[in-house]
C-alpha positions as CSV (number, residue, x, y, z in Angstrom):
1,M,-18.3,-21.8,5.5
2,T,-17.0,-18.8,3.7
3,K,-13.5,-20.1,3.0
4,A,-14.8,-23.4,1.7
5,Y,-17.3,-21.8,-0.6
6,I,-14.7,-19.4,-2.0
7,T,-12.3,-22.3,-2.7
8,A,-15.1,-24.3,-4.4
9,H,-16.0,-21.4,-6.6
10,Q,-12.6,-19.9,-7.2
11,D,-12.3,-20.9,-10.8
12,R,-15.7,-19.3,-11.6
13,Y,-14.9,-16.1,-9.8
14,L,-11.7,-15.7,-11.8
15,H,-13.4,-16.6,-15.1
16,E,-16.0,-13.8,-14.4
17,L,-13.4,-11.3,-13.4
18,F,-11.3,-12.1,-16.6
19,E,-14.4,-11.5,-18.7
20,L,-14.7,-8.1,-17.1
21,L,-11.0,-7.4,-17.6
22,R,-11.2,-8.2,-21.3
23,I,-13.5,-5.2,-21.8
24,P,-11.3,-2.1,-22.6
25,S,-13.4,0.4,-20.6
26,V,-11.0,3.3,-21.0
27,S,-13.1,6.3,-19.9
28,A,-10.6,8.9,-21.1
29,D,-10.7,7.7,-24.7
30,S,-13.9,8.5,-26.6
31,R,-13.2,5.6,-29.0
32,H,-14.0,3.2,-26.1
33,K,-17.4,4.7,-25.3
34,T,-19.1,1.5,-26.4
35,D,-16.7,-0.6,-24.4
36,V,-17.3,1.5,-21.2
37,R,-21.1,0.9,-21.6
38,Q,-20.5,-2.9,-22.1
39,A,-18.5,-3.0,-18.9
40,A,-21.4,-1.2,-17.1
41,E,-23.9,-3.7,-18.4
42,Y,-21.6,-6.6,-17.4
43,V,-21.4,-5.3,-13.8
44,R,-25.2,-4.7,-13.7
45,D,-25.8,-8.3,-14.7
46,R,-23.4,-9.8,-12.2
47,I,-24.9,-7.8,-9.3
48,L,-28.4,-9.0,-10.3
49,E,-27.2,-12.6,-10.5
50,A,-25.6,-12.3,-7.1
51,G,-29.0,-11.6,-5.6
52,A,-29.8,-7.8,-5.7
53,D,-33.5,-6.8,-5.7
54,R,-32.9,-4.4,-8.5
55,V,-30.1,-2.9,-10.5
56,E,-30.2,-0.1,-13.0
57,L,-27.9,1.9,-15.3
58,V,-28.3,5.6,-14.4
59,E,-27.5,7.7,-17.4
60,T,-25.3,10.8,-16.9
61,N,-23.8,13.4,-19.3
62,G,-20.8,10.9,-19.5
63,H,-20.7,7.2,-18.7
64,P,-23.5,5.4,-16.8
65,I,-23.5,4.7,-13.1
66,V,-24.5,1.2,-12.0
67,F,-26.8,1.4,-9.0
68,G,-28.3,-1.6,-7.3
69,E,-29.6,-2.6,-3.9
70,K,-30.8,-5.5,-1.7
71,V,-33.1,-4.6,1.2
72,V,-33.1,-7.4,3.8
73,D,-34.9,-5.4,6.5
74,P,-35.3,-1.6,6.7
75,K,-34.4,-1.9,10.4
76,L,-31.0,-3.3,9.7
77,P,-27.9,-1.2,9.0
78,T,-27.1,-0.3,5.4
79,V,-23.7,-0.6,3.6
80,L,-23.1,1.3,0.4
81,V,-20.4,-0.2,-1.8
82,Y,-18.6,2.2,-4.2
83,G,-16.2,1.2,-7.0
84,H,-15.4,2.1,-10.6
85,Y,-15.4,0.0,-13.7
86,D,-13.5,2.4,-15.9
87,V,-9.7,2.0,-16.3
88,Q,-6.7,4.0,-17.2
89,P,-5.4,4.0,-20.8
90,P,-3.0,1.1,-21.3
91,D,-0.2,3.1,-23.0
92,P,2.6,2.6,-23.6
93,L,1.6,-0.7,-25.1
94,E,5.1,-1.8,-26.0
95,L,6.0,-2.0,-22.4
96,W,3.4,-4.7,-21.6
97,N,4.7,-8.2,-21.4
98,T,1.2,-9.5,-22.3
99,P,-1.8,-7.7,-23.9
100,P,-3.4,-5.3,-21.4
101,F,-6.9,-6.5,-22.0
102,E,-6.1,-10.2,-22.1
103,P,-5.7,-11.2,-18.5
104,T,-2.8,-13.5,-17.9
105,V,-1.8,-15.3,-14.7
106,R,1.9,-15.4,-13.8
107,E,3.3,-16.4,-10.4
108,G,-0.1,-16.1,-8.8
109,K,-0.9,-12.7,-10.1
110,I,-3.4,-11.5,-12.7
111,Y,-1.9,-9.2,-15.2
112,A,-4.3,-6.9,-17.0
113,R,-5.4,-3.2,-17.1
114,G,-7.9,-2.7,-14.3
115,A,-6.9,-5.9,-12.5
116,C,-6.3,-4.0,-9.2
117,D,-7.6,-0.5,-10.1
118,D,-10.5,-1.1,-9.7
119,K,-12.2,-4.1,-11.3
120,G,-10.5,-6.8,-9.3
121,Q,-11.2,-4.9,-6.1
122,F,-14.8,-3.9,-6.5
123,Y,-15.6,-7.4,-7.9
124,M,-14.7,-8.9,-4.5
125,H,-17.7,-7.1,-3.1
126,I,-20.1,-8.6,-5.6
127,K,-18.7,-12.1,-4.8
128,A,-18.9,-11.4,-1.0
129,F,-22.5,-10.3,-1.4
130,E,-23.2,-13.5,-3.4
131,I,-21.8,-15.7,-0.7
132,L,-23.9,-14.0,2.0
133,M,-27.0,-14.3,-0.2
134,K,-26.4,-18.0,-1.0
135,H,-26.0,-18.8,2.7
136,N,-28.9,-16.6,3.9
137,A,-26.4,-14.8,6.1
138,L,-26.7,-11.2,4.9
139,S,-27.1,-9.2,8.1
140,C,-27.2,-5.7,6.4
141,N,-29.0,-4.0,3.6
142,V,-26.6,-3.4,0.7
143,K,-26.4,-0.8,-2.0
144,F,-23.9,-0.8,-4.9
145,M,-22.8,2.3,-6.8
146,I,-20.2,1.5,-9.4
147,E,-19.3,4.4,-11.7
148,G,-17.5,4.7,-15.0
149,E,-15.7,8.1,-14.7
150,E,-13.4,7.8,-11.7
151,E,-10.3,7.8,-13.9
152,V,-11.3,11.1,-15.5
153,G,-12.4,13.0,-12.4
154,S,-15.9,11.8,-11.7
155,D,-17.4,15.0,-13.1
156,N,-20.9,13.7,-13.2
157,L,-20.9,12.1,-9.7
158,P,-21.8,15.2,-7.6
159,L,-25.1,15.7,-9.5
160,F,-25.9,12.0,-9.2
161,V,-25.3,12.0,-5.5
162,K,-27.4,15.1,-5.1
163,N,-30.3,13.7,-7.2
164,Y,-30.1,10.2,-5.7
165,R,-29.4,11.4,-2.1
166,D,-32.5,9.6,-0.6
167,Q,-31.7,6.4,-2.3
168,L,-28.0,6.6,-1.3
169,L,-28.7,7.0,2.4
170,T,-26.5,4.5,4.3
171,D,-24.8,3.9,7.6
172,V,-21.3,3.4,6.1
173,I,-19.6,3.5,2.7
174,L,-17.2,0.7,1.8
175,I,-14.5,1.2,-0.8
176,S,-11.8,-1.2,-2.0
177,D,-9.6,1.0,-4.2
178,T,-6.5,1.3,-2.0
179,S,-3.6,-0.8,-0.9
180,L,-2.3,-2.9,2.0
181,I,1.1,-2.6,3.5
182,S,1.7,-6.2,2.6
183,L,0.1,-9.7,2.7
184,D,2.0,-10.2,6.0
185,Q,0.7,-6.9,7.5
186,P,-2.8,-5.7,6.6
187,S,-3.7,-2.0,6.8
188,I,-6.6,0.3,6.4
189,T,-6.3,3.6,4.6
190,V,-7.5,6.5,6.7
191,G,-6.2,9.4,4.6
192,L,-6.3,10.3,0.9
193,R,-4.8,13.3,-0.8
194,G,-6.8,15.6,-3.1
195,L,-6.0,16.5,-6.7
196,S,-5.7,19.4,-9.1
197,Y,-5.0,18.3,-12.7
198,L,-4.4,20.7,-15.6
199,E,-2.7,21.1,-18.9
200,V,-0.3,23.8,-20.0
201,E,0.6,25.0,-23.5
202,V,3.4,27.3,-24.6
203,T,3.4,28.8,-28.1
204,S,6.0,30.8,-29.9
205,A,5.9,31.2,-33.7
206,N,2.8,30.6,-35.8
207,R,4.3,27.5,-37.4
208,D,7.2,25.0,-37.0
209,L,10.5,26.6,-38.1
210,H,13.8,25.4,-39.5
211,S,16.2,25.3,-36.5
212,G,19.1,26.3,-38.6
213,V,17.5,29.4,-40.0
214,Y,15.6,30.6,-36.9
215,G,17.4,28.9,-34.0
216,G,18.9,31.5,-31.7
217,A,16.5,34.2,-32.8
218,V,13.1,32.7,-31.9
219,A,12.1,31.2,-28.6
220,N,11.9,27.4,-28.5
221,P,8.7,26.5,-26.6
222,I,10.2,23.2,-25.4
223,N,13.1,25.0,-23.9
224,V,10.9,27.6,-22.3
225,L,8.4,25.1,-21.0
226,S,11.1,22.9,-19.5
227,Q,12.6,25.9,-17.7
228,M,9.2,27.0,-16.4
229,I,8.4,23.5,-15.1
230,A,11.8,23.2,-13.5
231,S,11.2,26.5,-11.6
232,L,8.1,25.0,-9.9
233,H,10.3,23.4,-7.2
234,D,13.0,25.0,-5.0
235,S,16.2,23.4,-4.0
236,N,14.6,21.7,-1.0
237,G,11.9,20.0,-3.0
238,K,9.1,22.4,-2.0
239,V,6.5,23.6,-4.5
240,N,7.6,27.1,-5.5
241,I,4.2,28.7,-6.0
242,P,3.2,31.7,-3.7
243,G,0.4,30.7,-1.3
244,F,0.6,26.9,-2.1
245,Y,1.2,25.9,1.5
246,D,-0.9,28.6,3.2
247,Q,-3.7,26.2,4.1
248,V,-1.6,23.1,4.8
249,V,-2.0,21.9,8.4
250,E,1.1,20.4,9.8
251,L,0.7,17.1,11.7
252,S,1.9,17.0,15.3
253,Q,5.1,15.1,16.2
254,A,3.0,12.4,17.7
255,E,0.9,12.0,14.5
256,R,4.0,11.8,12.4
257,E,5.6,9.2,14.7
258,A,2.4,7.1,14.5
259,L,2.5,7.3,10.7
260,N,6.1,6.2,10.5
261,R,5.4,3.1,12.6
262,A,4.2,1.4,9.5
263,P,6.8,-1.1,8.2
264,F,9.0,0.5,5.5
265,D,12.3,-0.8,4.0
266,S,13.9,1.9,1.9
267,T,16.4,-0.5,0.5
268,E,13.7,-2.9,-0.8
269,Y,11.6,0.1,-1.9
270,K,14.5,1.4,-4.1
271,R,15.3,-2.1,-5.4
272,E,11.7,-2.8,-6.5
273,L,11.6,0.5,-8.3
274,G,15.1,0.1,-9.8
275,I,16.3,3.5,-8.5
276,A,19.5,4.5,-6.7
277,E,18.2,7.1,-4.4
278,L,15.0,8.6,-3.0
279,T,14.1,12.3,-3.3
280,G,11.4,14.7,-2.2
281,E,10.7,17.5,0.2
282,A,13.4,18.0,2.7
283,G,12.6,17.3,6.4
284,Y,10.1,14.5,5.7
285,T,10.3,10.7,5.5
286,T,9.1,8.8,2.4
287,L,5.9,7.8,4.1
288,E,5.2,11.4,5.0
289,R,6.1,12.7,1.5
290,T,3.7,10.2,-0.1
291,G,0.9,10.5,2.5
292,I,0.7,13.8,4.2
293,R,2.5,16.3,2.0
294,P,1.3,18.1,-1.1
295,T,3.2,17.6,-4.4
296,L,3.5,18.8,-7.9
297,D,4.5,16.6,-10.8
298,C,4.7,16.7,-14.6
299,N,2.7,13.7,-15.9
300,G,3.5,14.1,-19.6
301,I,5.3,16.5,-21.9
302,W,5.4,16.8,-25.7
303,G,6.3,19.0,-28.6
304,G,8.3,19.1,-31.8
305,Y,9.4,16.1,-33.7
306,T,9.4,12.7,-31.9
307,G,9.4,10.3,-34.9
308,E,12.1,8.1,-36.2
309,G,15.3,9.7,-37.4
310,A,16.1,13.4,-37.4
311,K,14.1,16.5,-38.2
312,T,15.8,19.8,-37.4
313,V,12.7,21.7,-36.3
314,L,12.0,24.6,-34.0
315,P,8.5,23.6,-32.8
316,S,5.6,26.1,-32.7
317,K,4.3,24.8,-29.4
318,A,5.0,22.5,-26.5
319,S,2.6,21.1,-23.9
320,A,2.5,19.3,-20.6
321,K,0.1,17.7,-18.2
322,I,0.6,18.6,-14.5
323,S,-1.0,17.2,-11.4
324,M,-0.8,18.4,-7.8
325,R,-1.7,16.1,-4.9
326,L,-3.3,18.0,-2.1
327,V,-3.7,17.6,1.6
328,P,-6.7,18.5,3.8
329,N,-7.6,22.2,3.8
330,Q,-6.1,22.7,0.3
331,R,-9.1,23.3,-2.1
332,P,-8.6,22.1,-5.7
333,A,-10.1,25.2,-7.2
334,E,-8.0,27.6,-5.1
335,I,-4.8,25.6,-5.9
336,T,-5.6,25.6,-9.6
337,E,-6.1,29.3,-9.5
338,L,-2.8,29.8,-7.7
339,F,-1.0,27.6,-10.2
340,T,-2.5,29.4,-13.2
341,K,-1.7,32.9,-11.9
342,H,1.9,31.9,-11.1
343,F,2.5,30.0,-14.3
344,L,1.3,32.9,-16.4
345,S,3.5,35.3,-14.4
346,I,6.7,33.4,-15.0
347,A,6.2,33.2,-18.8
348,P,8.8,35.2,-20.7
349,P,7.4,37.8,-23.3
350,T,8.8,35.6,-26.1
351,V,5.9,33.1,-25.8
352,K,2.2,32.8,-25.2
353,V,1.0,30.5,-22.4
354,K,-2.4,28.8,-21.9
355,V,-3.5,26.9,-18.8
356,T,-6.5,24.5,-19.0
357,P,-7.9,22.9,-15.8
358,H,-9.1,19.4,-16.1
359,H,-10.4,17.9,-12.9
360,G,-9.7,17.7,-9.2
361,G,-10.9,16.4,-5.9
362,E,-10.8,17.1,-2.1
363,A,-8.5,15.3,0.3
364,A,-10.1,13.2,3.0
365,V,-9.3,11.8,6.4
366,T,-11.5,9.2,8.1
367,A,-11.7,8.4,11.8
368,T,-10.3,5.2,13.3
369,T,-13.0,5.4,16.0
370,S,-16.0,5.0,13.7
371,R,-18.3,2.0,13.7
372,G,-17.2,1.1,10.2
373,Y,-13.5,1.2,10.9
374,R,-13.9,-0.9,14.0
375,A,-15.9,-3.5,11.9
376,A,-13.2,-3.5,9.3
377,E,-10.5,-3.9,11.9
378,A,-12.4,-6.9,13.4
379,A,-12.8,-8.5,10.0
380,F,-9.0,-8.3,9.3
381,K,-8.3,-9.7,12.8
382,E,-10.6,-12.6,12.1
383,V,-9.4,-13.5,8.6
384,W,-5.7,-12.4,8.7
385,G,-5.0,-13.0,12.4
386,K,-3.4,-9.6,12.7
387,T,-4.6,-6.1,13.6
388,P,-4.5,-3.7,10.6
389,I,-2.4,-0.6,10.8
390,P,-4.1,2.7,9.8
391,T,-2.2,4.4,7.0
392,R,-2.4,7.4,4.7
393,D,-2.5,6.9,1.0
394,G,-1.0,9.3,-1.6
395,G,-3.7,8.7,-4.1
396,S,-7.0,10.5,-4.6
397,I,-10.6,9.2,-4.5
398,P,-12.7,12.4,-4.9
399,I,-15.9,10.6,-4.0
400,V,-14.8,10.2,-0.3
401,A,-14.9,13.9,0.5
402,L,-18.1,14.2,-1.5
403,F,-19.8,11.5,0.4
404,K,-18.8,13.1,3.7
405,K,-20.2,16.4,2.6
406,E,-23.4,15.3,1.0
407,L,-24.3,12.1,2.9
408,E,-22.6,12.9,6.2
409,V,-21.3,9.4,6.4
410,D,-17.8,8.0,7.0
411,T,-16.1,5.9,4.4
412,V,-14.0,2.8,5.2
413,L,-11.2,2.4,2.7
414,M,-10.7,-1.3,2.8
415,G,-8.3,-2.0,-0.1
416,F,-6.5,-5.2,-0.8
417,G,-4.0,-4.2,-3.5
418,L,-0.3,-3.6,-3.1
419,D,1.8,-0.5,-3.9
420,T,3.8,-2.8,-6.2
421,D,0.8,-3.7,-8.4
422,A,1.8,-1.2,-11.1
423,L,-1.4,0.8,-11.0
424,H,-1.7,3.2,-14.0
425,S,1.5,1.6,-15.4
426,P,2.2,-1.2,-17.9
427,N,1.9,-4.7,-16.5
428,E,-0.7,-3.7,-13.8
429,H,-1.4,-6.8,-11.8
430,Y,-3.4,-8.1,-8.8
431,G,-2.6,-11.1,-6.6
432,I,-5.1,-14.0,-6.7
433,Q,-4.5,-14.5,-3.0
434,N,-5.3,-10.8,-2.4
435,F,-8.5,-11.2,-4.4
436,L,-9.6,-14.3,-2.5
437,L,-8.6,-13.0,1.0
438,G,-10.4,-9.8,0.1
439,I,-13.7,-11.6,-0.6
440,E,-13.4,-13.5,2.7
441,T,-12.6,-10.3,4.7
442,I,-15.4,-8.3,3.2
443,T,-17.8,-11.1,4.0
444,A,-16.6,-10.9,7.6
445,F,-17.0,-7.1,7.6
446,Y,-20.8,-7.5,7.3
447,K,-21.0,-9.8,10.3
448,H,-19.0,-7.4,12.5
449,F,-20.7,-4.2,11.2
450,S,-24.2,-5.6,12.0
451,K,-23.2,-6.2,15.6
């Protein structure tokens, strides 16, 4: 029933998704405020069309949250679906092979900003819901909460969850915003790292200076900032900030061995990325470095003259954006404070330094013994014919820890993307087969969860 229906309506599903992908809902850019709202309205209308009893746009101090629900029977279990309709900025535009907001299909993949993160993934849930409604087969109550600020830290979500707590009560939370190991080997994410994101600024003189006249006498903020950032790691790849690892819980040898059972080909990994060698914290595998260890990375750096040709300038200031991925027990506020204290302490007296926190989120680990996980596992077995492997993902979804704290409910991270889908990068894409299999698997999840 389900597979035949999906095949018959595949073209319509893709058309609807493409319409959503054409909306440049970049939450980080105020110039796209109207576009972000347009995306919210589009999502609201599609959930209503799929069969929800009611759907509303809940206003926040930022972008609206789409909240909808379908109550089949109050005695039945309830599933809360979370996703986000906002997307990352598409820059650098010149690296896209096709326009980021004009979805294009090449070799069975949809290329567009948001194709995988997260429009293509949360839209699977709307279509699965539609299928169950069309066939009078919905065996759970369903709630949708699709937000528009995930890519900028979900600052307004905690207040929404607090104010809407009674309406959000559920038996499980279902999120598709993570990846599979591969199409040949399904997996379910059971761990997410947290995040601390901030911006630093180093200032020297009160204006840009002639590098010939002042060079060698006045500190160059770019040079100083580069040296400061370089000092944040030691020779073994560990973060060089006092207290950074104090709360990190080391996994047991058995847990590490279980994590490393996931298929991983380092040669193919390097080939796909176009790199000669891997790097990272000494004493850990690549899967451990990206899943269970904290990190610190410079995400952007700028200063001085970057235009065409030459300009011999000694810049007045230089800036960088820095993110730290955190593991359970590391609190974003505490890590931000540790970073700020350390970064200010290593600044030479020749410059002034400013640290501005942006956003963060808690790490989260979910149990493989929960009712929701077992239902997801059974759904994968039914549709894919294979048992999914539990994995830990290096990304961050702050709402997962918030849900656990406020609603006391487990989240099932049932993602269908691939690590090679270029999330947050030019030429982001999402496989059509992933999209269609995702719809089928989500539909099966409801059947198994209601049991």
